[in-house]
C-alpha positions in Angstrom: -38.9 -83.8 -22.4 -37.3 -82.5 -25.8 -39.8 -80.0 -26.3 -39.2 -78.9 -23.2 -36.0 -78.3 -23.9 -36.5 -76.3 -26.8 -38.6 -74.1 -25.4 -36.1 -73.2 -22.7 -33.8 -72.7 -25.3 -36.0 -70.4 -27.4 -37.0 -68.1 -24.0 -33.2 -68.0 -23.4 -32.5 -67.0 -27.0 -35.4 -64.3 -27.2 -33.6 -63.2 -23.3 -29.9 -62.9 -25.0 -31.4 -61.0 -28.1 -33.6 -58.3 -25.8 -29.6 -57.5 -23.5 -27.9 -57.5 -26.7 -30.5 -54.8 -28.4 -30.2 -53.0 -25.3 -26.7 -53.1 -24.8 -26.2 -51.5 -28.4 -29.1 -48.9 -28.7 -27.5 -45.9 -28.6 -30.3 -43.7 -27.6 -33.1 -45.3 -24.9 -36.4 -43.7 -24.3 -37.9 -44.0 -21.3 -40.6 -40.8 -22.5 -42.1 -41.0 -25.4 -40.9 -39.0 -28.1 -37.9 -37.2 -25.9 -34.8 -38.2 -27.1 -31.1 -36.4 -27.2 -27.9 -36.6 -29.1 -24.6 -36.0 -27.9 -21.4 -35.5 -29.9 -18.1 -33.1 -29.1 -15.1 -31.7 -31.1 -11.4 -31.8 -29.6 -9.3 -28.5 -28.8 -6.1 -27.4 -28.2 -5.5 -25.1 -25.1 -3.3 -22.2 -26.1 0.6 -22.7 -26.3 0.3 -26.5 -26.0 0.8 -29.4 -28.6 -1.6 -32.1 -27.5 -5.1 -32.2 -28.9 -6.6 -33.1 -25.7 -9.6 -31.8 -24.7 -13.0 -32.9 -25.8 -16.0 -29.8 -26.1 -18.7 -31.7 -25.8 -22.7 -30.7 -27.1 -25.7 -32.3 -26.4 -29.2 -31.6 -27.3 -31.6 -30.6 -24.3 -34.4 -32.5 -23.4 -38.1 -31.1 -23.0 -38.6 -31.4 -18.8 -35.4 -32.6 -18.5 -33.9 -30.8 -14.7 -30.7 -32.0 -14.2 -28.0 -34.2 -17.3 -25.3 -36.9 -16.1 -22.5 -36.4 -18.3 -20.1 -39.9 -18.7 -17.2 -40.8 -20.1 -15.7 -44.3 -21.5 -12.2 -44.5 -22.5 -11.3 -47.9 -24.8 -14.4 -49.2 -24.4 -14.3 -49.7 -20.7 -17.3 -49.2 -18.4 -18.6 -45.4 -18.1 -17.3 -43.7 -15.1 -19.0 -40.3 -14.2 -17.6 -37.3 -15.1 -20.5 -34.6 -13.6 -24.0 -33.6 -13.3 -25.2 -30.4 -14.4 -28.3 -28.2 -15.8 -26.7 -27.3 -18.8 -25.8 -28.4 -22.7 -22.4 -28.3 -22.8 -19.2 -28.2 -21.0 -15.6 -29.3 -21.5 -13.3 -32.5 -20.5 -9.9 -32.1 -20.1 -6.1 -34.2 -20.5 -7.3 -36.5 -22.2 -4.3 -39.3 -22.9 -3.2 -39.4 -26.6 -3.8 -42.9 -28.7 -6.9 -43.8 -26.3 -10.0 -43.7 -27.6 -13.7 -42.0 -26.1 -16.9 -41.9 -25.8 -19.2 -39.7 -24.2 -22.6 -40.6 -22.7 -25.3 -38.3 -21.9 -28.7 -39.2 -19.5 -31.8 -36.9 -18.9 -33.5 -36.3 -15.7 -36.5 -35.1 -14.5 -36.5 -35.2 -11.2 -35.4 -38.8 -10.4 -36.9 -40.4 -13.8 -34.9 -40.6 -16.5 -35.9 -39.3 -19.5 -33.4 -40.7 -22.1 -30.4 -41.9 -22.4 -27.9 -41.4 -25.6 -23.5 -42.0 -27.0 -21.4 -40.1 -28.5 -19.3 -40.8 -31.6 -15.9 -42.0 -30.9 -12.8 -39.7 -30.0 -9.1 -40.3 -30.2 -6.8 -37.5 -29.3 -3.2 -36.7 -31.2 -0.5 -34.4 -31.5 -0.9 -31.1 -32.7 -0.2 -31.6 -36.8 2.2 -28.8 -38.5 2.0 -26.5 -40.9 -1.4 -25.1 -40.0 -2.9 -21.7 -41.1 -4.6 -19.6 -38.4 -8.1 -17.8 -38.7 -8.1 -15.8 -35.9 -11.6 -14.5 -35.0 -10.5 -11.4 -32.9 -8.8 -10.2 -36.0 -10.1 -9.5 -40.1 -9.1 -12.9 -41.2 -10.1 -14.9 -45.0 -10.5 -18.6 -45.2 -8.4 -19.9 -47.7 -9.9 -22.4 -49.2 -8.6 -24.3 -52.9 -10.5 -23.0 -55.6 -13.0 -25.9 -57.0 -13.3 -23.8 -60.1 -10.8 -26.0 -62.0 -11.3 -26.7 -65.2 -7.6 -29.1 -66.8 -4.8 -27.5 -65.5 -6.5 -24.1 -65.2 -8.5 -22.5 -62.1 -11.0 -19.5 -62.8 -12.5 -16.8 -60.6 -13.9 -14.0 -60.4 -14.4 -10.6 -59.5 -17.4 -8.4 -59.8 -17.2 -4.1 -60.3 -19.9 -1.6 -60.0 -20.6 0.9 -61.9 -19.4 4.6 -61.0 -23.8 5.0 -60.8 -23.8 2.0 -59.2 -25.1 -1.2 -59.6 -23.9 -4.3 -61.9 -20.8 -3.0 -64.2 -18.8 -6.2 -65.1 -17.6 -9.6 -63.8 -14.1 -9.9 -64.5 -12.5 -13.5 -65.0 -8.8 -14.2 -64.0 -7.3 -17.6 -64.4 -4.3 -19.4 -62.4 -1.9 -22.4 -63.0 -1.4 -22.7 -59.5 -4.4 -21.4 -57.4 -2.0 -18.9 -56.2 -0.9 -15.7 -59.0 -4.4 -14.8 -60.5 -4.0 -12.8 -63.5 -5.0 -12.4 -67.5 -8.0 -10.6 -66.4 -11.2 -10.5 -69.1 -14.1 -9.2 -68.8 -16.6 -12.0 -69.4 -19.9 -10.1 -68.6 -21.7 -6.7 -68.8 -24.2 -4.8 -68.2 -24.5 -3.6 -71.7 -24.6 -7.2 -72.8 -28.2 -8.2 -71.6 -31.7 -5.7 -71.2 -31.8 -6.8 -67.2 -28.4 -5.8 -67.1 -28.3 -1.9 -67.7 -29.8 -1.8 -63.9 -29.5 -4.3 -61.7 -27.1 -5.9 -58.8 -26.6 -9.4 -57.5 -26.4 -11.0 -54.2 -26.1 -14.5 -52.9 -23.6 -15.0 -56.4 -23.5 -19.3 -56.8 -20.9 -20.0 -60.0 -20.5 -23.9 -60.4 -19.0 -26.3 -62.8 -21.6 -28.7 -64.7 -18.9 -30.8 -66.0 -21.5 -32.7 -68.3 -21.9 -29.2 -70.6 -18.6 -28.1 -69.8 -20.3 -25.1 -68.3 -20.1 -22.7 -65.4 -22.9 -22.0 -64.6 -24.3 -18.3 -62.4 -27.0 -18.3 -60.3 -27.8 -15.6 -58.0 -30.1 -13.3 -56.3 -31.5 -10.7 -58.7 -32.4 -6.9 -57.5 -32.3 -3.5 -59.7 -29.9 -1.0 -58.4 -31.9 1.0 -56.1 -33.8 -1.2 -54.0 -35.2 -4.7 -53.3 -38.6 -4.7 -55.2 -38.3 -7.5 -57.6 -37.1 -9.9 -55.9 -35.9 -12.8 -58.5 -33.0 -15.5 -59.3 -30.9 -14.9 -62.3 -29.1 -17.7 -64.0 -26.0 -17.1 -67.1 -23.4 -20.0 -68.2 -20.0 -20.1 -70.0 -17.7 -22.4 -71.6 -14.4 -22.4 -69.5 -12.6 -19.3 -71.2 -15.4 -17.8 -72.7 -17.6 -14.9 -72.1 -21.0 -15.6 -70.1 -24.4 -15.5 -72.0 -27.0 -13.9 -69.7 -30.2 -16.3 -70.0 -32.7 -14.5 -67.8 -34.0 -12.9 -64.5 -37.6 -14.6 -63.0 -39.4 -15.8 -60.3 -39.1 -19.4 -60.0 -42.8 -20.9 -60.2 -44.0 -17.3 -59.8 -42.1 -16.7 -56.6 -40.2 -13.9 -54.9 -37.1 -15.4 -54.3 -34.5 -13.3 -52.1 -31.5 -14.9 -50.4 -30.5 -18.0 -52.5 -28.0 -20.6 -52.1 -27.4 -23.8 -54.8 -26.7 -26.8 -53.5 -25.0 -29.8 -55.3 -25.8 -33.4 -54.2 -24.2 -36.4 -54.6 -25.7 -37.7 -57.9 -24.7 -34.2 -59.5 -28.4 -33.1 -59.3 -28.5 -29.4 -57.9 -30.9 -27.7 -56.1 -32.4 -24.4 -55.3 -32.7 -23.1 -51.9 -34.5 -19.6 -52.0 -36.6 -17.0 -49.7 -40.0 -16.2 -50.5 -42.8 -14.4 -49.4 -40.6 -10.8 -48.0 -38.3 -13.7 -46.4 -40.9 -15.4 -43.9 -40.7 -19.2 -46.4 -37.8 -21.2 -47.2 -38.7 -23.3 -50.9 -36.4 -26.0 -52.2 -36.2 -26.3 -56.1 -34.8 -29.0 -58.4 -32.8 -27.7 -61.2 -32.7 -29.2 -64.6 -30.5 -31.9 -65.4 -28.0 -28.6 -67.3 -28.7 -26.6 -63.7 -30.0 -23.7 -66.5 -33.3 -23.6 -65.1 -35.6 -24.8 -62.7 -37.8 -27.7 -63.1 -39.8 -27.7 -60.4 -40.7 -26.8 -56.6 -40.1 -29.6 -54.3 -41.5 -28.2 -51.5 -41.7 -25.3 -48.8 -39.2 -26.6 -46.2 -40.4 -23.4 -43.8 -43.4 -21.1 -43.8 -43.7 -17.9 -41.6 -40.0 -18.5 -40.5 -38.6 -15.6 -41.4 -35.1 -17.1 -42.6 -32.5 -16.0 -44.2 -29.4 -17.1 -45.4 -30.3 -20.8 -46.6 -27.2 -23.0 -46.9 -27.4 -27.0 -46.7 -24.8 -29.3 -46.6 -25.2 -33.1 -46.7 -23.2 -35.1 -44.1 -23.1 -38.9 -43.6 -26.1 -39.5 -46.1 -28.2 -36.6 -43.7 -29.3 -33.2 -45.0 -28.9 -30.0 -43.0 -29.8 -26.9 -43.5 -28.8 -24.1 -41.4 -30.2 -20.3 -41.7 -30.3 -16.9 -40.0 -32.9 -15.0 -38.7 -34.3 -12.0 -41.0 -32.6 -9.1 -39.2 -31.4 -6.8 -41.7 -27.5 -6.0 -41.1 -27.1 -7.3 -37.4 -26.9 -10.4 -35.6 -29.2 -12.7 -35.2 -30.5 -16.2 -33.9 -28.9 -18.9 -36.1 -31.2 -22.0 -36.6 -31.3 -25.4 -38.6 -33.0 -28.5 -39.6 -32.2 -31.8 -41.3 -33.9 -34.5 -43.2 -32.7 -38.6 -44.4 -34.2 -37.2 -47.8 -33.5 -34.0 -49.6 -37.5 -34.2 -50.1 -38.4 -33.9 -46.5 -39.7 -34.4 -43.9 -37.3 -32.2 -42.6 -37.5 -31.7 -38.8 -37.9 -28.8 -36.8 -36.1 -25.9 -36.2 -33.7 -26.7 -33.5 -30.9 -24.0 -31.6 -27.2 -23.9 -32.2 -24.8 -21.8 -30.4 -26.0 -18.6 -29.2 -28.4 -16.4 -30.0 -26.5 -14.4 -31.4 -24.6 -16.8 -34.2 -21.5 -15.0 -31.8 -22.1 -11.6 -32.7 -22.6 -12.5 -36.7 -25.0 -14.3 -38.8 -26.0 -18.1 -39.8 -23.2 -18.3 -43.5 -21.6 -20.5 -45.4 -21.4 -24.4 -44.2 -18.6 -26.4 -45.8 -16.3 -28.9 -45.9 -12.4 -27.5 -45.5 -11.3 -30.2 -48.0 -13.3 -29.6 -50.7 -15.7 -32.3 -51.8 -13.9 -35.1 -49.9 -12.7 -33.4 -46.5 -14.9 -34.7 -43.4 -14.4 -31.3 -41.4 -16.8 -29.3 -41.3 -17.0 -24.9 -41.0 -19.0 -22.7 -40.6 -18.3 -19.6 -41.9 -20.5 -16.6 -39.9 -20.7 -13.2 -41.5 -20.3 -9.6 -39.2 -22.3 -7.1 -41.6 -20.4 -4.7 -39.4 -20.5 -1.7 -42.0 -24.8 -1.8 -41.3 -24.5 -1.9 -37.7 -25.5 1.3 -36.3 -23.8 3.0 -34.0 -20.4 1.2 -34.9 -18.5 3.9 -37.2 -17.0 0.8 -38.8 -17.4 0.1 -41.9 -16.1 -3.5 -42.8 -17.6 -7.4 -43.1 -15.6 -10.0 -41.3 -16.5 -13.8 -41.0 -16.2 -16.0 -38.1 -15.1 -19.8 -38.0 -16.7 -21.7 -36.1 -16.6 -25.7 -36.3 -19.3 -27.9 -36.4 -19.4 -31.5 -35.3 -22.7 -34.0 -36.3 -24.7 -36.9 -34.6 -27.6 -38.3 -36.9 -29.3 -35.5 -37.6 -28.8 -33.0 -34.7 -25.0 -30.0 -35.3 -23.1 -28.2 -32.9 -20.8 -25.5 -32.6 -19.3 -22.6 -30.6 -17.0 -20.4 -30.4 -13.2 -20.1 -30.2 -10.5 -17.1 -31.0 -8.7 -19.3 -32.6 -9.0 -22.1 -35.3 -6.2 -23.6 -37.0 -6.5 -25.5 -40.1 -5.3 -27.8 -43.3 -7.1 -28.2 -46.0 -4.8 -30.4 -48.1 -4.9 -32.8 -44.9 -8.4 -32.0 -43.7 -7.2 -30.9 -40.5 -9.5 -28.3 -37.9 -8.4 -27.8 -34.9 -9.8 -25.3 -32.3 -7.9 -23.2 -29.8 -9.5 -22.6 -26.3 -7.3 -19.8 -24.0 -7.6 -21.7 -21.2 -9.6 -24.1 -19.3 -12.9 -23.0 -19.0 -13.5 -21.9 -14.7 -16.8 -20.1 -13.8 -19.3 -22.8 -15.2 -21.6 -24.2 -12.4 -19.6 -21.8 -9.8 -22.1 -20.3 -7.7 -23.1 -16.5 -9.2 -24.8 -13.4 -7.8 -26.1 -10.4 -9.1 -27.5 -6.9 -8.0 -30.7 -8.1 -8.6 -32.5 -11.1 -9.9 -35.9 -12.4 -10.6 -37.6 -15.3 -9.4 -37.0 -17.7 -12.4 -34.1 -16.2 -14.0 -31.4 -16.6 -11.1 -27.8 -15.4 -11.6 -26.7 -18.6 -12.3 -28.8 -19.1 -15.9 -25.5 -17.1 -16.9 -22.8 -19.9 -16.1 -24.7 -22.7 -16.2 -23.6 -24.5 -19.5 -26.7 -23.4 -21.8 -26.7 -20.6 -24.0 -30.1 -20.4 -23.9 -31.0 -19.9 -20.3 -30.6 -16.2 -18.9 -30.1 -13.9 -16.3 -32.5 -11.4 -15.9 -31.8 -8.4 -13.7 -35.1 -6.1 -12.2 -36.2 -2.8 -14.4 -33.8 -0.7 -16.2 -32.2 0.1 -13.8 -28.5 1.4 -14.6 -25.5 0.6 -13.8 -26.1 -3.4 -13.3 -23.6 -6.2 -11.9 -23.4 -9.9 -12.3 -20.5 -11.9 -10.3 -19.0 -14.7 -10.2 -16.9 -16.8 -7.5 -13.8 -19.0 -8.9 -13.7 -20.5 -5.7 -10.1 -19.6 -5.3 -7.7 -17.4 -7.2 -6.9 -18.3 -10.6 -5.1 -16.9 -13.3 -7.3 -15.7 -15.9 -6.8 -15.1 -19.9 -10.4 -14.8 -21.2 -13.9 -13.8 -20.7 -16.3 -14.2 -23.3 -20.3 -13.0 -22.7 -23.0 -13.7 -24.8 -25.3 -10.4 -24.5 -29.0 -9.9 -24.7 -30.3 -7.9 -27.8 -34.2 -7.1 -28.8 -34.9 -7.8 -32.5 -35.8 -4.8 -34.1 -34.1 -2.8 -30.8 -30.8 -4.2 -30.9 -28.4 -2.7 -28.7 -24.6 -3.1 -27.7 -23.2 -2.4 -23.8 -21.3 -0.8 -22.6 -19.1 -2.5 -19.3 -16.1 -3.2 -17.4 -14.8 -6.2 -16.1 -13.6 -6.5 -12.8 -11.9 -8.7 -10.8 -11.2 -9.2 -6.7 -9.2 -11.8 -4.7 -11.4 -11.6 -1.4 -15.7 -10.0 -3.0 -14.2 -6.2 -1.2 -11.2 -5.1 -3.2 -12.0 -4.5 -6.3 -9.8 -3.7 -9.8 -11.0 -3.0 -13.1 -9.0 -5.5 -14.8 -10.6 -4.3 -18.5 -12.5 -1.4 -19.6 -15.4 -2.0 -22.4 -16.9 1.6 -22.2 -16.0 2.1 -25.5 -17.6 -1.1 -27.0 -19.2 -1.3 -30.1 -20.1 -5.6 -30.7 -23.4 -6.7 -30.6 -24.6 -9.9 -29.3 -21.2 -11.4 -28.3 -17.5 -10.0 -26.8 -14.3 -12.1 -26.5 -11.7 -10.4 -24.2 -8.3 -11.6 -23.4 -7.2 -10.4 -19.9 -3.5 -10.2 -19.8 -1.9 -10.5 -15.5 -4.8 -10.7 -14.1 -5.0 -13.1 -10.9 -8.3 -13.3 -9.1 -11.2 -15.6 -7.6 -14.0 -13.2 -8.4 -15.0 -12.1 -11.4 -17.6 -9.2 -12.0 -19.1 -8.0 -15.1 -20.1 -4.5 -14.5 -23.2 -3.2 -17.2 -22.9 1.1 -17.4 -25.4 1.4 -19.7 -27.2 -0.2 -23.4 -26.5 1.7 -26.6 -29.5 0.7 -29.0 -29.4 1.6 -32.7 -33.0 2.7 -33.0 -33.7 4.6 -29.6 -31.4 7.3 -27.7 -32.6 6.2 -24.6 -31.9 3.1 -22.8 -35.3 1.3 -22.3 -33.6 -1.9 -21.6 -33.5 -4.9 -18.4 -30.0 -5.8 -17.7 -29.6 -9.4 -19.0 -26.7 -11.5 -19.8 -27.5 -15.0 -21.5 -23.8 -16.9 -20.6 -20.6 -15.3 -19.4 -17.1 -17.9 -19.8 -14.3 -17.7 -17.6 -11.1 -19.0 -19.1 -7.6 -19.8 -18.0 -5.0 -21.8 -15.9 -6.6 -23.9 -13.5 -4.1 -24.3 -10.5 -6.6 -26.7 -8.5 
C-alpha cells in the first residue's frame, strides 16, 4: 500500500508540475516554429493629463488569419478586447494605479497557432517639466552631452574648406552643458596627408576612460566621391589636439556606413557596411579602441542595408538599419541576438514601409547609459529629395518598445520627454476611429481589398487597377465624428520614389462631399500626417489626384495605399 500511495503521489506531482509550467509560460506553441511577441507603449491623448492609453503591437505570425487580443487588469483573468486581422491596436481609458497585461492569440482559421503575454504596464499622471519634440516641424532631441571629463563637457564641430571637403575640427567646452565656448582647432586638413582632400561621414566620438582619450571613428572618403570606402581613426587627450592615425579598409573590406557600439564590459565594436552596402560586417576593436582587432561576423550578406545602429536592451542586442535607397525614405528592418557573436535573427519589419517618411537612424536611451526608455531618431534627408525644393535635414522621433528579442515603434505627431527622469510620453491627437471600419475604393483587385488599408497592419496594402488617376479610397466611421488627424502610409517604388498629390474629403451622408484639406502641394515621400480643424464627418475619402515620380515625368504608378489612420473624438 505504501508503494501504491507513493506512485499516486508521483503522478499527482507530475500533473501539478505540468499545469504550473503551462500556466506560467508566456508563449504556447500550437505549430512548430511559429511564435509571436507582444508589447505596448503608454501614451497620452492631446490636451489630456493622464497617460492612460496603450498602443499595442505584436509580431505577425505566418499563416495567421485572425488575432484575438485579451487584457488582464491587476492580474485578474484575461478578457477579450477584440478580434482583428492586423498586428496593432489601441486601448483607451486605463485606470491610474492599476496594472495591465495583454495577451494575443494567433489563429489560422479556427486553429490556435500561438499565444503570448506582454510585459506589465501601469498608467500614470502626466509629469511636469517635459520637453516637446514635434515630428511635424524641425525639432532636435536635446540629450545630455556624454563627452564629460572631470568637470568639463566637450563637443566638436566640423568646418568644410571653401573648396569642399574636411577643413577643421573645432573643440568647444562647457561647465554646464548649456553655454559652450573656448573654440579651439584640434584637427586640420594640413595635419596629415590623408586629410588634405577628404570628407567624413558617420562620425563617432567616444571617451575611453582607461587611456583618458577621446577616440574618433568615421567613414572616410575623398572630398569628391565615394570610391575609397574606408574607415578613419584619430584620438586626443581631452583638451589637446587630435592625432590622426590612419584611414584604412578593415580586414581589406570596403567600409561605408559605420557606427561604433560599446558593450557593458567596455569592449567596443565597429559595425560597417561593405561590398557596396550589400553586406554588414561586425568587427571587434582593440582594447584601446584605436584599431580593428578582428572580424567577428558577417551579420547580413547581400541585404543592402545602411545606417547600422546597435543597442543592448535587457541583455539582448538589437541592430537597426535602413534600406539602401540614397537620400530617400526607405524600409526599416532590425534583427536581434542574445550574444553579440550571433546567431542573429532574421531581419524583421518594424514601423511602416517608409520609416514614416525618413530613414532608420540612431537608436539611443533618452537617459544615457542607465535609462530604460529608448527612441529611434530617424533621419529625413530632404535636401536630397527630387522635386521638393527643400534643402533641409530633419529628424523624426519614434519611441521604441521591446519584448524578448522583438522591437516595435509607431508614429506620433508629438513626443514629450525628460532626460533626467527618463520619461518618454507619446502624444496622440485623438482616438483611432478608422481601424476595421468598412472601407471601399474606386476599384480593387482580388487579394488586395480596400480593407487592407485600415486593418492595423502597415505591411498590407490596397491596390487599385492600372494607372487610372484620379482614384479614391473611402472609410465609413459608422457615425459622425469630430476629426483631428489623418495619417497616410503611401506606396513607393525603390528607384522610382514618388509623392502623391491628394485631397482629404469628408461627408456626413456619403452624397455631399467637402474638401477638408487640399494637399495638391504635398512633397512628402512615403508618409503624411495632416491636422484637421473643425471637421465633423462620418465618411472620409482620400482622393488621389496624381503621383510625382522623381526620375520620370510620367506617372506610371498604380494608385495604392499601405495604411490610412483617422483620429478624432469618439462620440459613441
